[in-house]
N, C-alpha and C positions, 0 to 999 in steps of 0.2 A: 140246547137252550143255554144261553150263557148267563153267568152270574157275575155281578160286580160286587166285590167285597172291599170294604175300606180297610186301611191298615190298622185302625183301632179295633175293628171287629175281629180281624185275624189275630191280633195280639191278645185280645181278651178271651176269645173262644176258639182256641186252636183245634180242639177235638171236633166241634161242630162243623167247622170249615173243612176239616179233613174228610168227614163223612160225606158232606155235601159234595165235595170235589170228586170223591170216589163214585158217588151215585150218578154223576153226570158223565162218567167215562163210558164209551160204547162198549158193546159186548165184544169179547174176543181180544181186547187190548191188554197189554202186559200190565201186571200189577207193579206199582212203584211203592217202595218201602218208605218209611219215615226218614231214615238217614239220607236216602237219595234226595228226598224233598228238601231237607235242611241244606244239603250241598248245593242244590240248584238255587235255592234262595240266596245263599252266600255269593254264588257266582253272579247272580243278577244284580245284587247290591254293588259288587266290585265293578261291574260294567257300567252301572249308573253313576259311580263316583267320578268327578272330573279330574283330569291329570293336573299335577302341581305346576304352577306357572311362576316364573321368576319375574320379579318386579322390574318394569322398564326403567324406572328412575334409578335403581341400584346399578343396572348395567351401564347406563349413560354416565353415572358418576365414576364408575370404575374405568371406563374408557378415557374420561377426562384426566384422571390421575395418571394413567399410564402414558398418555400423550405428553403431559407436563414433565414426567420423569424422563421420558425419551428425549425431549427437547433440552432439558438440563444436562443430561449425559452428553448429548451431541455438542452443546456449547463448551462444556468442560474439555471434551476431546479436542475440539478445534483450538481452544486457547493453549492447551498443552502442546499440541503439534506446532503452533506458531512459535511458542517460546523455545521449544527444542530446536527448531530450524533457524532461529534468529542468531545473528553473530554475537549479539550481546550476551545471550545465554552461554554460547561457546566460550567467549572470553572470560565470563564470570566463572565458568566451570574450570577453565585452565588456571585462572588466578587462584581459586580456592584450592585446587589440587597442588599447585606450586607451594602455596603457603603451608599446606598440610605436610608435603614432603620435606620442606625446609624445617618445620617444627619437629618432624620425626627425626630428621638427621641431627638436628641440634640436640635433641633428647638422647639420641644414641651416643653422641660424642661427649656430652658434658654431664648428663644426669646419671648414666649407668656407670657405676664404679668399675675401674679396671679389675680384671680377674688376676688374682695372684696364684699363679701355678706353683711357684716355688715356695715351700714352707719356710717360715722364719726359723733361723737357727738360734738357739739359746746360747748366750755367751755368759761366761762368768765375769766377775768384776775385774779380775786380773787380766783376762783376755781382752776385755773391753779397753782397759787402760793401755795395753800393749798396742792394740790396733790404732788407738787415737795417737799414740806417740809416733808410730810408723807413718801415719798419714801426715802428721805435722812435719816430720823430716822431709817427706816428699814435697810438701808445699814449700818448704824453705829452699829446696833444690830448684824447684820450678821458678821461684821468685829470683833466685840468683841468676838463672839462665835468662829470665826476662830482663833483668837489669843489664846483663852483658849485651844482650841483643839490642836493647834500647841505646846503649852507648855506641855500638857499632853503627846503628841507623843514624844517630845524631852526627857522628863523625862523617858518614857518607853524605848526609844532607848538608852539612856545613861546607864540605868540599865542593859539592855541586852548586850550592848557593854562591860561593865565592866565584866559581867559574862562570855561572850565569850572570852574576853582577859585573864581572869584568867584561863579558861580551856586550852587555847592555850599555855600560858606560863607554865602551869602545865605539859602539854604533852611534850613541848620542854625540860623542865628540867628533865623529867623522862627518864631513860635509860632502855628501855625494855629488852635490851640484858643482862644487869647486869654484864658486863665485861668491863675491861679497854680497851680504844681505843687508839692505838698508831699511828693511821693514821689521827690525828687531827692537823690542822695547828696551833692551839692554844698551843699544847704541843711540837711543833718543827718539825712536819712532813712537807715535801715539795714534789714537783714533779720533777723528772729527765726528763727534756724536751727533751734531746738528745735521750733518749730511748723510748719516748712516741709518739704515733701516732699524726699526724697533725689534727688540728681542722677542722671540716666540714665547708665549705663555699658554700652557696647557691648563684649561679650566678644570679638567677632570682630575688632575693631580696637583692642583694648587692648594697646598695646605696652609693653615693659618701661620705656622711658624716659618714658612718659606718667605714670608714678607719681610722678615728680619734679615739684614745683610749677612750676619754671621751664620744663618741657617738657610741661606738661599742656594739651592742646588743648580740653578740656571747659570751658565757661564757667560760672562760679559764678552763683548766683541774684542777686547784686548787680548783674549786668549789666542787669537790668530797670529799675534806677534811674539809668541813664546815658542821655544823649540820642543816643548813637551807634547808629543803627539801620541795619544793612546785612545782607545775607544771610549767615547763619551765626553772627552775633554775638548769640546768644540763650541763654537758660537752658532746658535740656531736662530733663524728669522722665519717669520710666518710665510707660508706659500712657497712657490717655486721661483719667485722673482724678488730681487732685493739688491741692495748695494752697500758697500762699505768704502769709506774714504780714509786713507792712511796719510797721516801727516808725517812726512819724512824728516830725518834729523837735519836736513839741509836741502839745497838745490842739487838734484841728482839727474844726470843724463841717463834716462832709463833705456835699457837695452833688452831686458828679459823679465818675465814674470813667471814665478814657480808656484804651483798649487800642490798641496799634499793632502791626501785623504787615505785612511786605512783601507786595506783591500777587503773585499767581501768575505774572505775566509775568516777574518777575525772580528767581523761585525756581530753584535749581539742580536739585533732584531732588524728585519727588513733588508738585510744585505747592505748594498751600497746605494739604495734608492734615494737616500737623502743627500748624496753627493752632488755637487754642481755639475752641470753638463755644458751648456753653451754660456759663454760669458764674453764681455767686452771690457777693454781697458782704455781709460782716458787719463791724460795728464792735465792737471789743473794749474793754471797760471797764477801769478802773484795776486791778481785781483780777486781770486777765488771764485770767479764767475766764468772765465773763458776755459773751455774744455777742448783738448786736442785728442782726436781719436787716434789710438795707437794699435788697434787691431781687435778682431773678433776670433775666438778660439773655442775648441771643444775639449773638455776633460773626459778622457775615456777611462772608465773604471776597470775595464778589462786589462788595461796595460799596467804600467808601474804605478805604485802609490805616489811617487814623486814625478811630476811632469813639468818641464820647463818650456815656455813658449816665447819665441823671438818677437819683439815688438817692432812696429813699423814707425820707427823714430828716425827718419832720414830726411834732411840733415838732423843730427842729434840736437835735442833741445833739453834743457834742464827744467825740472818742475819741483816745486816744494811739496806738492801733494799728488797722489795717484788714486784714481777711483776704479774699483773693481765692481762691475755691474753684472749680476747673475741674471741670465735670461731664462734658464730652465734647469730642472734637475732630472734625476734618473727615475722618476716615477712616484716619489713620496707625495701624498696628497696634502699633507699638513704643513711641513716645514722643510727647510734646506739647511744643511750643516756645512760650516767652513772650519777646517782644522788649522791650517797654516797657510799664510801667503808670504811669499818672499819677493822682494823688489831688487833687481840687479842693475848695475850700471856703473857710472863714474860720478863721484861727487865733485862738484865744481868748487873753486876757491871763493871765499867770501867777497861779494861785491862784483863778481864777474857777471857777464851777460849770459843769455840763454845758450849761445853757441860757443861759450868758452869751454875749453877742455881742461882737464885736470887729471890728477893721478887717482888710481883706485884707492878707496878708503879701506 
């Protein structure tokens, strides 16, 4: 016969419940003590307690935080990888490393004081004066030797200067062409500026003071009538085509024309590209309008600096003017330079006709 006891009855009357439970046991069953009953009740209560459960909301929040952290770490790793692999990062790193090494080297050279391995010797006042006196004597000897050497160098330089000057004047006085030149300003030749090309003007180097005549570095066309030929002392006109008309000192039966240009070995810039290449020669009649073709020639810069060309003036005719028309140069894109032009032939007597003959002037 079973009995149902409430928990409050068992808690309020433990002894009565124990006796009642024992009376209901069948005969021959083992006797259970009170301690065993207490242990069994404890085990039953532990089995009835539900296991602890973790909140689902907490787990989902934790998973979201972890996913955000992982995504951030992944983005950071990707950005770092791209920066490391980029050329800009490498160049920046190399530049910073170079600056660091340069600063370190400069610091080692200038900031660190030199080590003094040798100890300074202590001198007495008399020893110090004696050393100063001996060094002063040595300086005087050195000064005397320098003065002597300077005098020797000056004497050698003066001797060489005299020798060089003699050679220069000898060459200037020599006429390698061995023909009279009627295109010299010293014998009365001049330039017809109205029929001559304009001077070359470089806008990049045109200073304000160059506009004044006494500060003008551009050479006029009359320079081609002077015997002074050296690099830079020339008349330049714009481009590779131009002309110059020379007014002769009288009526001259032209036979040859000579052009002179410094060789490429002494040119300062551009070699001999500004030298004239192809040119034509014309004789102008008295009316200043009739032109007589006297020949077309080529000045070769690879040959001599002075080249003479025979004119096609047959039968010989006398002209008061001669025109040199430059058709091309040796490659200079901006200007062409003329250093010296010589006109050779025979000067006719005053009042004679074009075919009159005369003696060389």
